[in-house]
All heavy atoms as an XYZ file, in Angstrom:
686
protein
N     -44.204     85.307    -76.130
C     -44.527     84.633    -74.886
C     -45.452     85.501    -74.053
O     -45.243     86.695    -73.956
C     -43.273     84.384    -74.071
C     -42.319     83.401    -74.625
S     -41.010     83.123    -73.436
C     -40.911     81.390    -73.573
N     -46.438     84.884    -73.487
C     -47.327     85.603    -72.571
C     -46.554     85.905    -71.292
O     -45.702     85.131    -70.864
C     -48.556     84.765    -72.264
N     -46.851     87.028    -70.700
C     -46.201     87.434    -69.451
C     -47.227     87.436    -68.339
O     -48.291     88.043    -68.461
C     -45.588     88.816    -69.608
C     -45.005     89.355    -68.305
C     -44.128     90.501    -68.568
N     -42.888     89.917    -69.049
C     -41.732     90.541    -69.057
N     -41.650     91.780    -68.658
N     -40.659     89.937    -69.489
N     -46.903     86.745    -67.237
C     -47.757     86.708    -66.060
C     -47.074     87.560    -64.997
O     -45.921     87.308    -64.639
C     -47.947     85.263    -65.538
C     -48.525     84.361    -66.633
C     -48.859     85.254    -64.331
C     -47.478     83.653    -67.431
N     -47.788     88.566    -64.519
C     -47.224     89.509    -63.563
C     -48.024     89.425    -62.270
O     -49.252     89.534    -62.285
C     -47.269     90.949    -64.115
C     -46.695     91.928    -63.109
C     -46.543     91.037    -65.446
N     -47.328     89.234    -61.176
C     -47.948     89.207    -59.849
C     -47.669     90.542    -59.174
O     -46.536     91.011    -59.164
C     -47.375     88.067    -59.021
C     -47.450     86.694    -59.678
C     -46.707     85.675    -58.852
C     -48.889     86.274    -59.887
N     -48.697     91.142    -58.623
C     -48.530     92.441    -57.985
C     -47.721     92.303    -56.698
O     -47.588     91.204    -56.148
C     -49.897     93.072    -57.684
O     -50.609     92.207    -56.810
C     -50.675     93.310    -58.959
N     -47.189     93.404    -56.191
C     -46.372     93.341    -54.973
C     -47.067     92.669    -53.792
O     -46.422     92.011    -52.982
C     -46.069     94.809    -54.670
C     -46.085     95.464    -56.011
C     -47.188     94.750    -56.767
N     -48.390     92.789    -53.688
C     -49.104     92.164    -52.582
C     -48.994     90.639    -52.622
O     -49.093     89.977    -51.599
C     -50.589     92.560    -52.595
C     -50.828     94.036    -52.471
C     -50.838     94.739    -53.830
O     -50.300     94.279    -54.812
N     -51.452     95.912    -53.851
N     -48.827     90.061    -53.802
C     -48.711     88.606    -53.943
C     -47.262     88.126    -53.940
O     -47.015     86.934    -53.855
C     -49.384     88.152    -55.245
C     -50.886     88.325    -55.300
C     -51.406     87.889    -56.653
C     -51.550     87.523    -54.202
N     -46.330     89.025    -54.006
C     -44.936     88.618    -54.110
C     -44.428     87.889    -52.876
O     -43.457     87.156    -52.951
C     -44.057     89.815    -54.463
C     -44.313     90.263    -55.886
C     -43.464     91.434    -56.305
O     -42.523     91.825    -55.616
N     -43.787     92.005    -57.444
N     -45.105     88.029    -51.748
C     -44.689     87.287    -50.548
C     -44.891     85.783    -50.725
O     -44.324     84.980    -50.009
C     -45.430     87.782    -49.321
C     -46.910     87.558    -49.397
C     -47.627     88.164    -48.240
N     -49.051     88.106    -48.512
C     -49.958     88.303    -47.623
N     -49.613     88.577    -46.386
N     -51.219     88.238    -47.936
N     -45.725     85.384    -51.688
C     -45.973     83.972    -51.986
C     -45.082     83.456    -53.114
O     -45.247     82.326    -53.554
C     -47.433     83.755    -52.416
C     -48.432     84.142    -51.371
C     -49.159     85.305    -51.495
C     -48.639     83.340    -50.255
C     -50.087     85.665    -50.537
C     -49.564     83.698    -49.293
C     -50.289     84.862    -49.429
N     -44.177     84.295    -53.614
C     -43.481     83.950    -54.849
C     -41.974     83.994    -54.733
O     -41.415     84.702    -53.904
C     -43.880     84.909    -55.976
O     -43.409     86.219    -55.670
C     -45.367     84.954    -56.186
N     -41.363     83.241    -55.608
C     -39.925     83.350    -55.833
C     -39.685     84.118    -57.127
O     -38.664     84.761    -57.298
C     -39.297     81.957    -55.951
C     -39.445     81.158    -54.666
O     -39.278     81.746    -53.579
O     -39.739     79.960    -54.751
N     -40.648     84.036    -58.045
C     -40.544     84.661    -59.360
C     -41.821     85.466    -59.621
O     -42.824     84.906    -60.047
C     -40.375     83.573    -60.453
O     -39.345     82.686    -60.054
C     -40.048     84.190    -61.787
N     -41.809     86.782    -59.374
C     -43.027     87.569    -59.504
C     -43.502     87.800    -60.938
O     -44.646     88.140    -61.163
C     -42.689     88.892    -58.827
C     -41.208     88.955    -58.832
C     -40.706     87.549    -58.818
N     -42.618     87.607    -61.911
C     -42.984     87.728    -63.317
C     -42.521     86.474    -64.030
O     -41.369     86.060    -63.889
C     -42.338     88.971    -63.958
O     -42.754     90.130    -63.239
C     -42.735     89.112    -65.408
N     -43.438     85.862    -64.788
C     -43.118     84.630    -65.513
C     -43.488     84.826    -66.971
O     -44.597     85.273    -67.276
C     -43.899     83.426    -64.929
C     -43.667     82.176    -65.748
C     -43.518     83.196    -63.473
N     -42.565     84.519    -67.866
C     -42.852     84.495    -69.292
C     -43.079     83.046    -69.677
O     -42.262     82.183    -69.355
C     -41.688     85.077    -70.089
C     -41.520     86.576    -69.844
O     -42.537     87.273    -69.728
O     -40.372     87.041    -69.772
N     -44.206     82.772    -70.362
C     -44.561     81.386    -70.658
C     -45.154     81.254    -72.049
O     -45.852     82.153    -72.521
C     -45.567     80.883    -69.626
N     -44.877     80.130    -72.661
C     -45.561     79.759    -73.900
C     -46.917     79.218    -73.475
O     -47.051     78.051    -73.139
C     -44.770     78.702    -74.662
C     -43.447     79.163    -75.246
C     -42.664     77.991    -75.784
C     -43.690     80.199    -76.332
N     -47.901     80.087    -73.440
C     -49.214     79.718    -72.911
C     -50.292     80.101    -73.912
O     -50.386     81.264    -74.310
C     -49.446     80.421    -71.580
N     -51.111     79.141    -74.282
C     -52.201     79.399    -75.224
C     -53.461     79.874    -74.506
O     -54.303     80.534    -75.104
C     -52.507     78.135    -76.021
N     -53.589     79.531    -73.211
C     -54.779     79.899    -72.438
C     -54.385     80.461    -71.081
O     -53.244     80.296    -70.635
C     -55.693     78.675    -72.199
O     -55.007     77.757    -71.337
C     -56.096     77.998    -73.495
N     -55.358     81.069    -70.431
C     -55.133     81.570    -69.078
C     -54.719     80.431    -68.161
O     -53.803     80.581    -67.353
C     -56.391     82.256    -68.557
C     -56.351     82.719    -67.102
C     -55.195     83.673    -66.853
C     -57.685     83.337    -66.713
N     -55.366     79.279    -68.263
C     -55.007     78.139    -67.417
C     -53.537     77.758    -67.613
O     -52.811     77.539    -66.647
C     -55.896     76.936    -67.689
C     -55.580     75.756    -66.762
C     -56.526     74.593    -66.917
N     -57.920     74.938    -66.726
C     -58.500     75.140    -65.538
N     -57.798     75.065    -64.433
N     -59.785     75.428    -65.462
N     -53.076     77.711    -68.861
C     -51.674     77.391    -69.142
C     -50.738     78.419    -68.495
O     -49.710     78.061    -67.925
C     -51.406     77.366    -70.648
C     -52.140     76.278    -71.386
O     -52.572     75.288    -70.755
O     -52.295     76.412    -72.621
N     -51.112     79.687    -68.598
C     -50.291     80.747    -68.015
C     -50.235     80.625    -66.496
O     -49.164     80.753    -65.892
C     -50.842     82.114    -68.417
N     -51.383     80.369    -65.875
C     -51.403     80.200    -64.422
C     -50.576     78.990    -64.005
O     -49.823     79.053    -63.024
C     -52.838     80.078    -63.915
C     -53.671     81.348    -63.978
C     -55.112     81.057    -63.575
C     -53.080     82.446    -63.113
N     -50.696     77.893    -64.740
C     -49.916     76.691    -64.416
C     -48.418     76.973    -64.492
O     -47.647     76.494    -63.662
C     -50.304     75.526    -65.315
C     -51.674     74.949    -65.013
C     -51.817     74.385    -63.606
O     -50.826     73.924    -63.003
O     -52.950     74.402    -63.083
N     -47.995     77.763    -65.472
C     -46.581     78.130    -65.580
C     -46.158     78.960    -64.371
O     -45.060     78.763    -63.823
C     -46.330     78.903    -66.872
N     -47.032     79.853    -63.943
C     -46.719     80.665    -62.775
C     -46.677     79.816    -61.504
O     -45.801     80.004    -60.650
C     -47.758     81.779    -62.634
O     -47.379     82.666    -61.623
N     -47.595     78.854    -61.393
C     -47.593     77.963    -60.229
C     -46.369     77.057    -60.214
O     -45.860     76.723    -59.145
C     -48.861     77.113    -60.179
C     -50.143     77.898    -60.096
C     -51.314     77.386    -60.620
C     -50.185     79.157    -59.508
C     -52.504     78.094    -60.552
C     -51.370     79.885    -59.436
C     -52.528     79.347    -59.960
N     -45.901     76.652    -61.377
C     -44.690     75.823    -61.448
C     -43.490     76.586    -60.893
O     -42.644     76.016    -60.208
C     -44.433     75.381    -62.890
N     -43.448     77.878    -61.169
C     -42.358     78.715    -60.657
C     -42.593     79.150    -59.213
O     -41.645     79.469    -58.494
C     -42.195     79.951    -61.543
N     -43.858     79.143    -58.785
C     -44.245     79.643    -57.462
C     -45.297     78.720    -56.849
O     -46.486     79.067    -56.793
C     -44.831     81.055    -57.598
C     -43.899     82.018    -58.259
O     -42.878     82.386    -57.694
N     -44.218     82.430    -59.475
N     -44.919     77.542    -56.374
C     -45.896     76.551    -55.906
C     -46.845     77.043    -54.809
O     -48.013     76.661    -54.797
C     -45.027     75.402    -55.396
C     -43.724     75.562    -56.101
C     -43.556     77.030    -56.312
N     -46.390     77.895    -53.911
C     -47.251     78.369    -52.818
C     -48.384     79.268    -53.309
O     -49.370     79.476    -52.623
C     -46.433     79.136    -51.789
C     -45.415     78.287    -51.085
C     -44.675     79.026    -50.017
N     -44.373     80.403    -50.391
C     -44.002     81.337    -49.553
N     -43.856     81.063    -48.286
N     -43.743     82.556    -49.961
N     -48.261     79.785    -54.512
C     -49.242     80.711    -55.058
C     -50.561     80.038    -55.424
O     -51.622     80.651    -55.333
C     -48.639     81.381    -56.298
C     -49.431     82.489    -56.945
C     -49.583     83.665    -55.989
C     -48.729     82.931    -58.214
N     -50.528     78.773    -55.821
C     -51.728     78.074    -56.299
C     -52.894     78.190    -55.313
O     -54.007     78.540    -55.677
C     -51.439     76.606    -56.559
C     -52.680     75.838    -57.041
C     -52.394     74.361    -57.217
N     -51.402     74.101    -58.224
C     -51.661     74.008    -59.531
N     -52.896     74.150    -59.962
N     -50.699     73.770    -60.381
N     -52.661     77.890    -54.055
C     -53.730     77.913    -53.056
C     -54.280     79.296    -52.778
O     -55.399     79.441    -52.310
N     -53.501     80.308    -53.060
C     -53.991     81.669    -52.868
C     -54.871     82.100    -54.040
O     -55.860     82.784    -53.854
C     -52.822     82.638    -52.713
C     -53.288     84.027    -52.373
C     -53.575     84.368    -51.056
C     -53.497     84.979    -53.363
C     -54.055     85.630    -50.746
C     -53.968     86.240    -53.063
C     -54.245     86.563    -51.753
O     -54.726     87.799    -51.443
N     -54.525     81.672    -55.255
C     -55.231     82.115    -56.460
C     -56.446     81.247    -56.775
O     -57.504     81.759    -57.127
C     -54.266     82.152    -57.665
C     -54.997     82.468    -58.955
C     -53.151     83.156    -57.421
N     -56.298     79.911    -56.643
C     -57.374     78.992    -57.012
C     -57.944     78.282    -55.787
O     -57.212     77.970    -54.847
C     -56.861     77.931    -57.991
C     -56.279     78.422    -59.308
C     -55.830     77.243    -60.157
C     -57.266     79.291    -60.070
N     -59.250     78.006    -55.830
C     -59.867     77.240    -54.753
C     -59.737     75.743    -55.018
O     -59.070     75.332    -55.971
C     -61.331     77.655    -54.546
C     -62.228     77.347    -55.733
O     -61.862     76.538    -56.606
O     -63.337     77.927    -55.787
N     -60.383     74.936    -54.197
C     -60.255     73.485    -54.288
C     -60.830     72.923    -55.585
O     -60.479     71.831    -56.010
C     -60.949     72.812    -53.092
C     -60.307     73.125    -51.753
C     -60.633     74.536    -51.241
O     -61.641     75.155    -51.657
O     -59.837     75.044    -50.427
N     -61.731     73.651    -56.242
C     -62.314     73.212    -57.518
C     -61.525     73.727    -58.715
O     -61.896     73.483    -59.852
C     -63.773     73.686    -57.645
C     -64.746     72.971    -56.731
C     -64.658     73.495    -55.292
O     -64.519     74.684    -55.066
N     -64.726     72.600    -54.335
N     -60.460     74.466    -58.463
C     -59.663     75.021    -59.549
C     -60.221     76.308    -60.131
O     -59.832     76.722    -61.221
N     -61.123     76.971    -59.395
C     -61.703     78.239    -59.831
C     -60.951     79.386    -59.158
O     -60.418     79.231    -58.056
C     -63.183     78.320    -59.451
C     -63.983     77.180    -59.975
N     -65.120     76.720    -59.345
C     -63.826     76.391    -61.066
C     -65.630     75.718    -60.020
N     -64.857     75.487    -61.067
N     -60.953     80.535    -59.808
C     -60.303     81.712    -59.236
C     -61.063     82.126    -57.977
O     -62.287     82.248    -57.972
C     -60.283     82.871    -60.252
C     -59.677     84.124    -59.622
C     -59.496     82.468    -61.502
N     -60.327     82.329    -56.904
C     -60.938     82.725    -55.630
C     -61.573     84.110    -55.737
O     -61.144     84.941    -56.537
C     -59.896     82.725    -54.519
C     -59.432     81.329    -54.157
C     -58.536     81.374    -52.921
N     -58.037     80.060    -52.602
C     -58.689     79.162    -51.875
N     -59.876     79.442    -51.386
N     -58.146     77.988    -51.620
N     -62.565     84.354    -54.906
C     -63.300     85.619    -54.941
C     -62.423     86.815    -54.601
O     -62.699     87.928    -55.030
C     -64.498     85.570    -53.998
C     -65.568     84.635    -54.483
C     -66.756     84.629    -53.564
C     -67.776     83.642    -54.098
N     -68.958     83.559    -53.260
N     -61.395     86.611    -53.796
C     -60.553     87.729    -53.383
C     -59.376     87.970    -54.332
O     -58.460     88.713    -54.009
C     -60.035     87.507    -51.955
C     -59.117     86.339    -51.824
N     -59.584     85.079    -51.538
C     -57.779     86.231    -51.956
C     -58.554     84.243    -51.491
N     -57.458     84.930    -51.756
N     -59.413     87.369    -55.520
C     -58.350     87.535    -56.513
C     -58.957     88.080    -57.796
O     -60.017     87.629    -58.243
C     -57.641     86.188    -56.793
C     -56.632     86.320    -57.922
C     -56.959     85.682    -55.526
N     -58.295     89.058    -58.395
C     -58.703     89.605    -59.689
C     -57.616     89.286    -60.713
O     -56.424     89.356    -60.397
C     -58.905     91.111    -59.603
N     -58.046     88.919    -61.908
C     -57.104     88.635    -62.990
C     -57.503     89.476    -64.196
O     -58.663     89.485    -64.609
C     -57.106     87.138    -63.357
C     -56.636     86.311    -62.154
C     -56.215     86.888    -64.581
C     -56.646     84.811    -62.396
N     -56.517     90.184    -64.727
C     -56.710     91.002    -65.915
C     -55.866     90.422    -67.047
O     -54.702     90.083    -66.844
C     -56.256     92.442    -65.665
C     -57.159     93.211    -64.752
C     -57.060     93.066    -63.379
C     -58.105     94.081    -65.270
C     -57.891     93.778    -62.524
C     -58.934     94.798    -64.422
C     -58.831     94.644    -63.058
N     -56.466     90.320    -68.229
C     -55.743     89.900    -69.423
C     -55.753     91.081    -70.377
O     -56.828     91.547    -70.791
C     -56.394     88.678    -70.088
C     -56.404     87.490    -69.128
C     -55.652     88.326    -71.390
C     -57.184     86.293    -69.642
N     -54.581     91.582    -70.688
C     -54.451     92.732    -71.590
C     -55.370     93.875    -71.174
O     -56.040     94.505    -71.992
C     -54.712     92.309    -73.042
C     -53.709     91.258    -73.505
O     -52.545     91.299    -73.061
O     -54.093     90.386    -74.302
N     -55.436     94.119    -69.868
C     -56.208     95.232    -69.331
C     -57.680     94.971    -69.100
O     -58.377     95.841    -68.591
N     -58.173     93.780    -69.436
C     -59.585     93.451    -69.262
C     -59.759     92.459    -68.108
O     -59.116     91.408    -68.094
C     -60.153     92.825    -70.535
C     -60.183     93.756    -71.718
C     -61.224     94.840    -71.596
O     -62.298     94.589    -70.999
O     -60.956     95.957    -72.082
N     -60.640     92.781    -67.178
C     -60.929     91.911    -66.049
C     -61.649     90.659    -66.535
O     -62.626     90.760    -67.291
C     -61.810     92.640    -65.034
C     -62.277     91.836    -63.820
C     -61.093     91.442    -62.942
C     -63.296     92.643    -63.027
N     -61.183     89.486    -66.106
C     -61.931     88.271    -66.450
C     -63.159     88.222    -65.565
O     -63.111     88.552    -64.386
C     -61.089     86.978    -66.310
C     -60.698     86.715    -64.868
C     -59.874     87.007    -67.225
C     -60.287     85.285    -64.600
N     -64.274     87.827    -66.126
C     -65.529     87.775    -65.383
C     -65.871     86.357    -64.956
O     -66.474     86.142    -63.925
C     -66.665     88.328    -66.240
C     -66.417     89.737    -66.708
C     -66.923     90.731    -65.713
N     -66.719     92.085    -66.234
C     -66.400     93.077    -65.454
N     -66.255     92.897    -64.172
N     -66.237     94.274    -65.962
N     -65.502     85.394    -65.764
C     -65.812     83.992    -65.479
C     -64.670     83.399    -64.663
O     -63.566     83.227    -65.163
C     -66.003     83.219    -66.783
C     -66.539     81.818    -66.559
O     -66.374     81.275    -65.443
O     -67.103     81.256    -67.507
N     -64.940     83.093    -63.403
C     -63.916     82.577    -62.496
C     -63.749     81.068    -62.604
O     -62.865     80.497    -62.001
C     -64.266     82.951    -61.060
C     -64.274     84.431    -60.862
C     -64.689     84.798    -59.448
N     -64.345     86.174    -59.211
C     -63.134     86.600    -58.893
N     -62.151     85.771    -58.747
N     -62.902     87.876    -58.708
N     -64.623     80.427    -63.367
C     -64.557     78.971    -63.488
C     -63.856     78.526    -64.762
O     -63.046     77.608    -64.723
C     -65.962     78.380    -63.437
C     -66.626     78.612    -62.107
C     -68.035     78.050    -62.051
O     -68.462     77.334    -62.937
N     -68.757     78.376    -60.991
N     -64.193     79.126    -65.869
C     -63.591     78.732    -67.147
C     -62.305     79.508    -67.341
O     -62.319     80.716    -67.488
C     -64.548     79.029    -68.291
C     -65.793     78.156    -68.244
C     -66.639     78.329    -69.465
N     -65.855     78.016    -70.663
C     -66.011     78.632    -71.825
N     -66.905     79.571    -71.968
N     -65.275     78.286    -72.857
N     -61.210     78.807    -67.342
C     -59.914     79.452    -67.485
C     -59.297     79.167    -68.855
O     -58.092     79.289    -69.040
C     -58.975     78.983    -66.368
C     -59.482     79.253    -64.949
C     -58.497     78.730    -63.926
C     -59.760     80.725    -64.738
N     -60.150     78.816    -69.817
C     -59.655     78.497    -71.149
C     -59.650     79.720    -72.065
O     -59.655     79.600    -73.282
C     -60.473     77.362    -71.771
C     -61.950     77.684    -71.890
O     -62.387     78.724    -71.350
O     -62.678     76.889    -72.509
N     -59.599     80.907    -71.488
C     -59.534     82.147    -72.259
C     -58.242     82.132    -73.076
O     -57.158     81.892    -72.536
C     -59.542     83.371    -71.319
C     -59.436     84.659    -72.098
C     -60.767     83.359    -70.428
N     -58.375     82.384    -74.369
C     -57.211     82.361    -75.261
C     -56.299     83.556    -74.994
O     -56.759     84.676    -74.750
C     -57.670     82.364    -76.709
N     -55.003     83.294    -75.047
C     -53.995     84.340    -74.921
C     -53.235     84.454    -76.232
O     -53.053     83.462    -76.939
C     -52.997     84.001    -73.815
C     -53.540     83.819    -72.402
C     -52.394     83.467    -71.457
C     -54.264     85.059    -71.931
N     -52.785     85.643    -76.534
C     -51.892     85.824    -77.670
C     -50.456     85.719    -77.148
O     -50.227     85.824    -75.936
C     -52.121     87.186    -78.320
O     -51.540     88.212    -77.538
N     -49.496     85.535    -78.030
C     -48.107     85.467    -77.560
C     -47.653     86.733    -76.836
O     -46.742     86.687    -76.023
C     -47.308     85.260    -78.851
C     -48.268     84.616    -79.781
C     -49.612     85.221    -79.446
N     -48.312     87.858    -77.107
C     -47.928     89.121    -76.477
C     -48.817     89.490    -75.294
O     -48.707     90.592    -74.753
C     -47.966     90.239    -77.510
N     -49.694     88.597    -74.857
C     -50.623     88.908    -73.764
C     -49.889     89.159    -72.453
O     -48.858     88.551    -72.167
C     -51.613     87.762    -73.555
O     -52.586     87.756    -74.556
N     -50.473     90.053    -71.660
C     -50.012     90.299    -70.297
C     -51.153     89.935    -69.360
O     -52.274     90.412    -69.524
C     -49.616     91.751    -70.088
C     -48.316     92.114    -70.759
C     -47.847     93.502    -70.355
O     -48.684     94.421    -70.371
O     -46.675     93.646    -70.019
N     -50.845     89.089    -68.395
C     -51.812     88.634    -67.410
C     -51.377     89.201    -66.053
O     -50.269     88.920    -65.607
C     -51.866     87.095    -67.357
C     -52.832     86.629    -66.275
C     -52.236     86.526    -68.726
N     -52.234     89.985    -65.439
C     -51.952     90.548    -64.123
C     -52.826     89.844    -63.097
O     -54.053     89.738    -63.283
C     -52.207     92.051    -64.086
C     -51.160     92.849    -64.812
C     -51.279     93.094    -66.170
C     -50.054     93.323    -64.142
C     -50.319     93.811    -66.852
C     -49.075     94.031    -64.817
C     -49.201     94.275    -66.185
N     -52.206     89.378    -62.030
C     -52.910     88.693    -60.946
C     -52.734     89.549    -59.696
O     -51.608     89.856    -59.306
C     -52.345     87.278    -60.723
C     -53.103     86.562    -59.623
C     -52.365     86.470    -62.024
N     -53.859     89.921    -59.065
C     -53.773     90.792    -57.906
C     -54.912     90.522    -56.945
O     -55.944     89.969    -57.329
C     -53.815     92.250    -58.341
C     -55.024     92.706    -59.143
C     -55.382     94.127    -58.738
C     -54.698     92.677    -60.625
N     -54.737     90.907    -55.671
C     -55.836     90.774    -54.726
C     -56.954     91.722    -55.118
O     -56.716     92.875    -55.493
C     -55.227     91.202    -53.389
C     -53.758     91.189    -53.585
C     -53.521     91.392    -55.047
N     -58.193     91.242    -55.068
C     -59.352     92.081    -55.373
C     -59.636     92.978    -54.176
O     -59.473     92.563    -53.028
C     -60.559     91.210    -55.689
N     -60.071     94.195    -54.438
C     -60.409     95.125    -53.374
C     -61.909     95.152    -53.188
O     -62.670     95.043    -54.149
C     -59.912     96.523    -53.730
C     -58.400     96.673    -53.905
C     -58.069     98.094    -54.321
C     -57.678     96.310    -52.628
N     -62.309     95.278    -51.965
C     -63.740     95.411    -51.672
C     -63.900     96.401    -50.536
O     -62.932     96.780    -49.883
C     -64.341     94.046    -51.303
O     -63.763     93.561    -50.118
N     -65.079     96.795    -50.335
C     -65.312     97.744    -49.252
C     -66.495     98.627    -49.572
O     -67.156     98.476    -50.587
N     -66.703     99.586    -48.734
C     -67.868    100.419    -48.938
C     -67.640    101.839    -48.706
O     -66.809    102.545    -48.837
């Protein structure tokens, strides 16, 4: 099962900060996390269903670059980390 992990900064939006899901894609994994944590959807995705600019998602340690296509394949052992993106100068 893929594991979706929400960092402590996002846990204020959640009831379940870690979700294990039978997910073939990133979209499936996010949907499983949203099912367990409905308030999280609006923080992570915009109105078009794309990842918001202030959110970073890592799959097995690699940052996703495409914020629109969420059909990235996951393995059963994948770990998906969702966290607020940092910016500054």
